[in-house]
N, C-alpha and C positions, 0 to 999 in steps of 0.2 A: 460591302457584297451585296448583292440582291440576291431573295431565296422564291423559289417560286411560292405559288399559292400552295395554301396550307396553313394549319394552326401554327400563332408562334406562341412560343414560353417568354418571349424576351418582350417586358415592359417599353424599350426606346425603337420600337419598331412601329409601323402601320401599315394598314393596306390600303393599295392605292391600283388603280386603272393601268394598267401600263401601256396596252395599247388597243385600239378599236380596228374592226375591220367589216365588211360588208359589201353588200350589193344595195344599188337600188334600181328597182326591176322595172317597176311602170305606176302609172297612175290611170284613173279610171274617170270617167265623167266631169272631167275640167270645165268651168265658167268660160264661157265665151265672152273673152274683153271686146272682141272686135267687129265695127258694125258692120266690114264688108270682110268675108272669108270665115275665117278661125284663129283659134288661140295657137302663136308659137311657144309653147312651153318649155319652161327650164327648171330645175331642180337646184336649190343651193342647199348644201350641209352645214351645218355648223354644230360646233357643240359648247358645252355648257359647261362653264364652272362652277364651283362653291362659291365666288365672289362677285357672282352675276355678272360677267364680262364673258361673251360669246366669241370664239376662235374658229376661224374660217380651215374647215375638212376635205369639202370637195364641192366642184360645180359640173353639173354634165350640162351636156350638147343640149342645142336648139331644136327642137323639132317644128318642122312651119306647120301648119293647117291644121291641126290635131288635136282633140280634146280625148284619145285614148290613146297619149304617148308610152312608147317602150323604148326605155333607155338601155336599159342592162351594163352598167357601169361599176364596175369595181373600186371601192375605193380603200385605204387602207391610212393610219395615221397615228404617229408615236406621241407619248407625252413627255415632255422634256421633265428633266429633274429639276429644272429652276422652278417650276412651279411651287414648290415646296408643299406645305398641306393643302393649297387651295388647287383640290384637283376637280377632274372629270366627272360630273355627275348624272349627264342629259345628253340628249340630241335634240337637236331643233331642226325640223324641214320645211324649208320654205319654197313653194311654187309659184313664180312669177310668167309674166307673158311678154316678150322680148317683141318690142317695137320698130326700134332701129336697127333690128338685125345683129346686134352685138349684146354678147352674155355675159354679165357681170356679177361678180359676188355680192354686189353692193344691193341687186336688186333693180327694180321697175316701180313704176306707179301701180300700174295693172297688175296687182296682186289675185292671186286665185287660192290661195290656201295655205295653210299653214299647222303642223301639228310636231308636241312633244313627245320623248320619249324617255323613262326615267330608267338608268343604268345601275338603279341601287340594289335591286333583286335579282339580277343578271348572273347567269351561271357562267363559271368563265370556259372560256377554251369548249362553247359550244356553238357551233350555229341555227340559230332562230329567226322563223319567218314572224314578219310584224306586217299587220293591215292598217296602217292606220287612217282615222276619218280625217281630212280636211279642216278644218276650221275659220273663222274670221271671215266668214263670206256667208253670202245668205243661200240657203238651198235652191235648184233649181224648180220651177214648175214641172209638175207632170205630163207626159205627153196626153194622157187622158185623164179623166176625174177621178176615175177607180183607181190607178194606181198613185202609190206613194212617190215622194217629192226625193228625188236622186240626189245622192251624197257624195261627195268627190270622196275617192279613197286614195292612199298610198301603200304601194307592197314595198317593202324593203324585207331585206336578211341582215342582221347584226349577228357577231361575234367580238366576245373580248375576253382580254386577259388579263387577268388580276398577278400580285406579285406584292411580297414582304419587302420593305427597305425601311432603313435606319430613320426614325424623325433626324427633321436637319436642324443642324446648329440655327442660335438665335441670329435675326437679320444682320446685329450691328457685326458680330464676328463674323458673318460670311461676309459682308462689307469690306473687314479689314483685310482679311485674308487675300481679298481680288488684288488688294494695293499692293502685292509685293513684284510686281512687273506687268508692263504692259507690251502690246505690240505695236509697231510702228509701221509705216509702208515706207519701204525700201525705195521701191520704181516697180513699173506698172508698166504693160504690155499692150496697146490698143490698136485695134480695125476698124476704122470708119466706113462701112460697107455700103450703105444707102440709106435714102431715105424714099419714104412713100405719102402721094398725096400732100403736098406743099400748097401753101395758099399761094395765088397769083397775087402778085402784086405790080403784073405791066398791065397798063390800058391796052398797047399792041402787044400781042406776042405772047410768051411766058416770061417765068421768072428764070434767073439765075442765078442759082442758091450755091454759097460759098459757108462750109462750115467750119466754125471756131471751136478750140478745145482748149478747157481752160480749168483751173484746180482751186480749191478753197482750202488755204492753211490755219492751224488750229488757233491763228489769232487772227482771221477775218481776210486776211490779204486771197488778192486772186491775181492767179499767176496765168500766162498763156502758156500751151506745149506744145501745141500743134494749130495749124489754119490749112485747109484744104486748098486745092485748087477750083477755081469757079466752072462751071458747066451750064453753058449758055442754053436757055431755051428749053427749059425744063422743069417740071413738076414732081418726078420722079429720077432723080439722077442718083449716081451710081461712082461712088468715089475710090472704094478698094485703097484705102491709104491707110499702112500700119506705121505707127510712133511708140517709141518709148521715152518712158521721164523718170529719171532719176533724180533723189534727191540726200542732198547729207547728212552725214552724222550729226555733224557737231551744231545743228541749227535746228532744240526743239521748236523753237515757233513756226519752220516752215514744213511742219509734219504734213501731208496731204491729206485733209478729208473730205471732200466732197470732189463729184467732178461733173462739170458744166460745159452742154452742148448749146451753141448759138448758132439757128441758121440765118443767112442775111441773104436779100436780095442785090447782088454786084449789079444791078443796071446796066448790065454788059460792057463795064467797061473792060478796056482795053490790058490797062496795067493790074497784073493780076495781083501785086503787092498793095493796089492801094487800099486804102481803110476802108472798109466796106464798112462800118460801122457809122461811120460818117453821111456818107454817099447814097448807103443801099435802106431798102426796108427792114424790116425785122418779120419772119417768115416763122418765127417760132423755137424755143429752147425748151430743154429738158435737165433736169439735175438729178443726179443718183450718189448715194452714199458709198465710198468705196469701202466701208465696211459689211456692205450685203453681199460682198464677193468671199470665196473662201480662199485661203492660201495657195498659191501655186494649180489652181483648177482654171481651166479656160472654160468661159463663160460666153452664150450668144443672148444676148439683151433687145428686145424691144421697147423702145423710149417715147412714150408718146408726149410729142412738143404743144408747149400750151403757149397761150401767146404772151403779154407783156408783164403778166403778173409773175413768170418763171425765169424773166429776165434781171440780171443782176441790176442792169443802168434803169430799168424802168418798172420796178416793183410799187407797188400799191402800200400806201400809209392807210392809218385807223382809218380817216377819213376819206380812201377810195381812190383820193389822186394820184396821179401816177409822176413818180420822182424820176421824171426824165432827163436823165443826165445827160444820155446823147441821143440826137435826134439828127434824122437826115434830114438834107439840106431843105427837101420838098417842107418837111414837117416843120420845120424853122419857120418856113414864108408862111407856113397856115397860121400860126400861133401870130406872126406878127400882123396876119391878115384880118384875125381877129380881134386884136386888141386896138390898131389902128390903118385902116387901109390904106388912107391918103398917103399916108409916112409909109408903109411900104413900096407903094407904087410909085412913088415919086423920091426912092430913097437917093442920097446925095454920094455922089461916085459914079454911079449909075447913070445908064442911058435909058431912053424911055421903051427902047427894045427889048433890053435886057430885064427891064421890070415887068413888060407882057409877056416874055418868057416864061420867066418866073412865075406870073399869075397864072398862065396855062398851063407850067408842071403842076401847080396845086391844084387846081381845078380837073386835073386828069388823075391827079392822085387820092382827090376825093369821090371820082367817080369810079376807079378803081375799088376803093374801098366800100361801097355801097353795092358795088356787083358781087362782092364775095359775102353780102349780106342774103340768107337765105331763110327762109320762113318754114317753120319745121324743124324735125330732129333726123334729118335724112342727109346730115354731110358725114363725109368720109372723115376722119379723123387721121391727120399727120404726125407721122410718127418713124422714127431714126432707129436704125438695126447697125448693131457692133458688136464687136467680140473684144473680150478685156481679160486679161490675165493678170492678178496685182499677187507682189511677193512682200512678205512681212519678216520683219524682224527683231524679236525679244530685247526687250531693254529694261534694264534695272530702273524699278521707281527710285526718283529721287527722295529723298526725307522719308524712307519709308522706315528707317529705323525709329526714328522721331517719333512716327505714330505712334509706340509702343512704348518708348520711354524717353521721356522731353531731358533737355539736356539744361542746368543748372549755371549761373550766371555769376559768379563771386568775384574774379579777378580779372585782372586785364590780361591774361595769358586765357580767361573763358572765350574772353569776346574775339581774339586775335585767332584762337583753334578754329570757331564758325566760321570767320571772314573767308578759313582758309579752305574752306568744306568744298570737295570736288562735286559736291551735289549743284550748288550754285550755275556752274556751268552744262547743266544737264535738265536743269528746270525752266518751264514757263514764267516761275516769278524771278523776281528782283529781290535784293533785301530787302526787309522791312525799312521805312524810313527812321524808326526808334532804334534800331542796331544797327545802322549807318553813323546817327548822331554819336551813338558811345564808341563806333570804333575811329572817330575823327577827333575827339576830345581826350585829354589826357587825367590820368585819376583813376581812381576806382569806381567803376562802373556801379549801377544801382543793380539790387538784388532781383533778377528778372529768370525765365525759363524762353528756351528756344520750344516751342511748341508745332507739332504739325497736323493739318484737320484736313479731311477728304473734301474736295473741291470739285462742282462739275465745272466744266475748262469749255468745254464743246455739246451741244445738242443740237441734233438731226433726227430728220423725222418727216412724215409723209401722209399727209391728209389724205385720203382714198375717197371718200366719199360719208354720205348720211343715208340713214333710211326712216322711212316712218315718221318722217315730220309732216307736224302742222298745218293745215290751210288756213293761212288769216286772210285771203284775200275773197272779196264778195262776186270778183270775175276771176276765173281762172284758177292757177295756183301759186303759191307760193314762189319767190325766186330767192333762193337761200346762198347765202355766203357764209365764211367763216374768220375768225379772226383768232389767233394764236399769241398767248404773252405770256412769257414768264413770271413768276412769283417768288420776290425776295425773303428771307426770315424774318424781314423787319415789314411785310405787308407789301413793299411796294410791287406795282406789275408794271412790267415792262413791254411794250411793243414788240413782238417776232415775225409776224407775217400777218397778211391777210389774201385772201382767195379771191378770185375771180367771181361773179355771180353767173348762176346758175341759172336761166330764165323758165318759169311754168315748170319746176320738178318738185316734187317731194320726196325723190330717192337721188339726190344729185349727185355725180360724179365727179369728183375735182381731178384728182390724183396729182397734187402739186406735193414738191417737197419744200422743205424750210430746212435753216439752221440758223445755229445764235451761237456767235462766241461772247461766252461769258466775260465780261470784264473781271479785273481783280479782284476788284473793290466790292462787288456782289458775288451772293450767295443764293443760289436760284433752288428752290426746294421742290417746287411744282409748276405745273404746266396748267393753264386754264385754257377752252377750245369753246368760243362764243359762238353760236348762231343765229343769224338773223335774216329778215325778210325784206328785200329790196324794194321799197316801194316806188323805185324809178320806174319811168316807162323805156324797155328794151331799146326801142325804134332811138328813143333819145339817146339812150346810152351809147348805141353804138354813131348816131349821126355827131356825137360828141368827140368820141374816137376818131371819128374821122374830121373834125374841125368844124361842123357846123352846128357847136353849143347844145344846149339841153341841160339833164339833169336835175334830180329830185333829192329830197330828204323823209324823214320821218319815218325810221327803219323798225318794224316789229321785231321782239324779241320770241327767238323757238328754243331756247334750251342753251344750256352750257354743262361743259362737263370737266372734270379735273382729275388730274392725274399725278399721284405721288411719286415724286422722282429721289426721294431718301433711301429705298430701299432697291433701285436700279442699279448694278454693279456695270463696269464696262466691261464689254463685249455681250452683254444682255439686252435682247432685242424683245419692247413690248410691240404686235402684234392683234391688235385685240380690234372688238365693239365692243363699244363703252354706251350705257344708256347715258340718253340728256335726263338734266334734274332741271326746274323749275318751269316745265311746258306743261300745257294742259294736255289733258289723255286724247288718244285719238279717238275720232267721233266716228261711232258706227261699226264698233267691233263686237258686239254683244250679238246673239242671235235672236234674231227677230219672232224666227219660226221655231214653235217647239219640236224639240227633237235635233237641232241643229247643235252641234257642240260650239263651247266657248274656246276662243283662241286671243289671247291677248299682244298685240304687236305693240313693241315700246320704240320710241322715238331713240335710234342710237346713232354714233359714230364712229366712222373705222378711221385709226390713225396706226400709223408704225412709230415708234420710239425707240431710239438707241442716246447713250449719253457716252462721253469719253469724262473718267476721272482722274484728277493727279493729289499728289499731298501738298496742299500748300503751305509753305512755314510761315508761324506766327512769331513774333518777338513780345511777351508780353511781360511789363514789368509789376511787379511785387505791389498791391497799394500798401499794405505795410512792412515796412523798411525794417528785416532785422537789425539788433545791434552788432556789429560787427567783432567776431572773436578772430585772433590772429590763428593761423592753421597749426595744429599738433605737428610739433618736432620732436625727434628720439631725442632724448640727452640723459648721460649717466650722470647719476646723484648717490650719494651715500645715505639721502634723506628719503625711504620710502612714500607713499601715500600713505595715507593716515588710517585709511580703511585696509591697507594692507600690510601695516607692521608687523615685524618676526618678533614675537616674543619667545625668548631664550629661557626655561625656568631656571636652567643653571646660573645666569647671569645675574639674579636677584642681589640685591645692595643687601650687606651685613653690617650692624654695626662694628665700626673698630673698636678693639681693648682699648683701656688705660696705657699698657706697655708698648703699642703701637705707636697710641697719640705721643710717647715721650718719646720714642725712637723717633719720630719724626721731627718731633722740634728740636730734639738735639742737633738733626743732619742738617735742617735748615739755618739754627743759631751756629753751627759751624760753616757751614758755605758762606754766611754774611759777618765772618769774624764776631758775633756780639755774645760769645762767651769770653774772648780777649777784653773786651771793651766792657764788659761788666765787672770782670777780676781785674781792671783798673781803675774803676770805678770803687770795688770794694777794698782794695787794699792802694792806700796812694803811696806815692811814691816807688812803687816796685817799676824795675826798666826792663826785668825781661819774668816773661811769663810763659809759662809754657803748661799745654793741656796735657795733663796726666791720661796713658791710656783707661778706658772702661774696664771693671774687675767683669772678667767671665763669670766667673761664681755668681756674684752680685743679679747679671741679667738670667743667668738659669734661675734663681732663687725668685725673680719678680715673674719670671715666668710659671715657675712652678706653683708662687702661691696667688697668680692672678684667679679669675673667675674661670669655671672649666670651659676646653676650650668645644665646646658642644655644635658648634654650626654647621657642619658635617649633618649631626643626627637631627638639629631642627628644621634644615633644608627640605628635608626626604618628609613627605606626609604620612607613610607607614613605618618611619622609623620608633623603634620601642626599647633601642638596646643605646649602651654607652660606647662610646669611639674605640676601636681593639686601639692595643699597643702598637705603639710602629716598631717596623721590625728591624733588627741591629743593623743587619747588612744596610737598609735603607740611611738609616742612622750614621754610618760610615760614608756612604755615599753624600751626605750634605753635608759630612764635617769636611772630604778633600773640595768639595765645591766653595764651602767659607773659606778655606785656606788660598784658594787659587781668586777668588773675590779680592783676600785681601792682598795678595800680593800684587794686583795689578794698580790700588792705589786710589787717590779719590775720586778717579774717571769711571770706577766700577762702585762707588760708593753712589754718584749721580745716578747712575743707572739702575742699581737697587730703589734708589729714591725713587724713580720714575715708576718703578714697580710694586711700592710700598702695599698699596690696596689690594693686591692679587696674589704677592709673592712672588710672581713669576716672573723670570725676567724678559725684557717689550723684543719679542723678534720680529723682522722685518716680515711684511705681507708680501703675498706670493702675486705676483701680475697676473697669473691664469686662472687667481680663482676670483671670483663676483666679488665685489664689495658688500657686506654684509651690515645691516643695520645693529651695531654691537658695540660694546664696549668691552670685550673680555679683558685688554690688556690694561682696563684703567680700574674695573672696577672686580669686586672680592666676588666669588662666588663658592659654593659648597663642592663641587668638579676638583679646584686646584686649593682645596684645603688645607690635604694631608702636606704638602708642598710647602705650603704657606704657613702651615703651623710651625714650621723650625727656622723661620726668618730672624727671629732670637739667636738664634745659635750662628749667624753669619757677620751681626754687627758687634757682636758682642766682645771680639777680638781686635775691632778697628780702634786706631790711635787717630785722638784729634789735637794735631800739633798746628801751632800756630807762632808768628816772630813779631816782634818788634815791628812797627811802620816806619 
């Protein structure tokens, strides 16, 4: 929640400038930079961020031939929350003279002064008037010797609004949260209205323009979506054609990213379905990113048409050579004439008349190109006007869950489950080669993990221009151009785009769009923008473009700028002016006269950048393979774990008494007929032996004269008294039990033998009671002492009989 300005009692909040508004009123005593007439001033207002980057806020209109302009234009700007802690700290006012009748936020070479305004101590919600002295220029001479030199002044009114907002989370967490889903363009509707100020590519008459609309997909493919009709003999055609392009949901690589417009000269072909790219001349191209348009909102846009540097088939490489994939027939013939004129004229398979006609067509094309070469900067800019409505659809990010929680691989079932994930069909990436090898072979796989890492899959942007470049030429001004390259994590640079050369300008305006479909094995971390001064002759360059040769080398370095993309989320747009580094300072910036205000201008480049991120799956095999152990399985056992063994104090082992040992020995000898064999050995010749029944009194006597049966008392830790006398009722019950066992015979004797240690008959275990680690039926204990103490009474009446074998 956002709070209004006031004191904050929370430590996790900070104060920032929410919005700035005001009015640019007027300027006085501006410097006259024109030899004929007076300056045509306009003012550019930029915001200064704490990271030393500039953002565009407002550009006033141009007032012709006036050194005391009164603009009285209101402006308003709201700071986005995506800035984080790098907030707005100041304002920069720049006044330029417009020489080519165009007003640009880049500025012009004729700088009329600038001023900075600090917003640190500004009062919130209060309109304050400021009169700023423009610096960075020389003071004008006074009209009379007694008067002081005139200072250039700028009057503005500023109002700012503060607010307290929570501190933003770390950049890594913000980036991870942005990868939950993404927006894809499902379809769009476009109306190609008209074009203005097209180049005349015909020696006789005017061009016959045709506009072709194409889209660039996420994987770099180019697909044509519409082609207008041909309008003959017109440099300002009006098509007014509407088309709609739809894109399937099942093909993630076919999602559109850029919209390209190419205008060609049809050369008056009667067949409108002919391939104008092969037969016609290129009149201009423009590229716009579909991310720049809001979802469902209809927007009208004027797109400036650039030359071959914006044509996808004729883009410049790093060395500045045209990658001419599709050339017109005249351009092909010109290339052949430059390489081998005799072979071009005397081509086999063609008559001399046809060759001469082709040569005449090539010469006419060269004359047309030379006719379009104009000296000065008063050329009209070609532009295309269109209207577009873009519709987007929210999609779940494939492998978003793996970003936070990797998947471990231990068994064959884990590999099969990963290969069957539905995210593969919705992702831009194929299964890694190591994962495919594990899925194809038999046996237990190596221990590995399926992870996901955020990856930039598409980069789009626009190089709007540069301002305040240094002059490296002795005669005239620098001829700058810019090279864009992407830098991967390993430091390797990949070429992306090179702009055209803007001749004799220190504030060039390129307005060229670029894009880069990042390969799967490259992770781009930053973008580098390199600005150079072309030392080639502009007339030679244009003659070379017309097919007459020329060109030069040895370019001077004007500066570089680097943009870190590691914190740029999907959907965020970076549109800022960033200082150039590695270049010399601009000369003649300091005040030469006493009393002048020092205003330092820096060489800066203005760019627009946006990226598209996806979760990239990666299959990583562990370097140290763990020792395989079978997975734990549930099993019922009578032997619990050693650290969880149950100890019952009532089941402690007690030494047997002598009478009990003798009874066990008698029973064992009775079962094995040992008593009969011993009697036979003692009485030789005895045929019939019989074991007499034992004397009850003797067993009672042995039981009474044995050592005291104090096992119950000794087992108890706090026992201090002797055992109590047995109850007569209990003795009667025990006697009844003894008689019942005596009547059952030998089987009861065996049962009594199994229970000899505890004196308790063995009972079957219940199936519903869990099996405990106990030997209650096999070992004696103090809890069963009272019943066990009467055991000699049971066996005293048993008779052991035997017969001869």
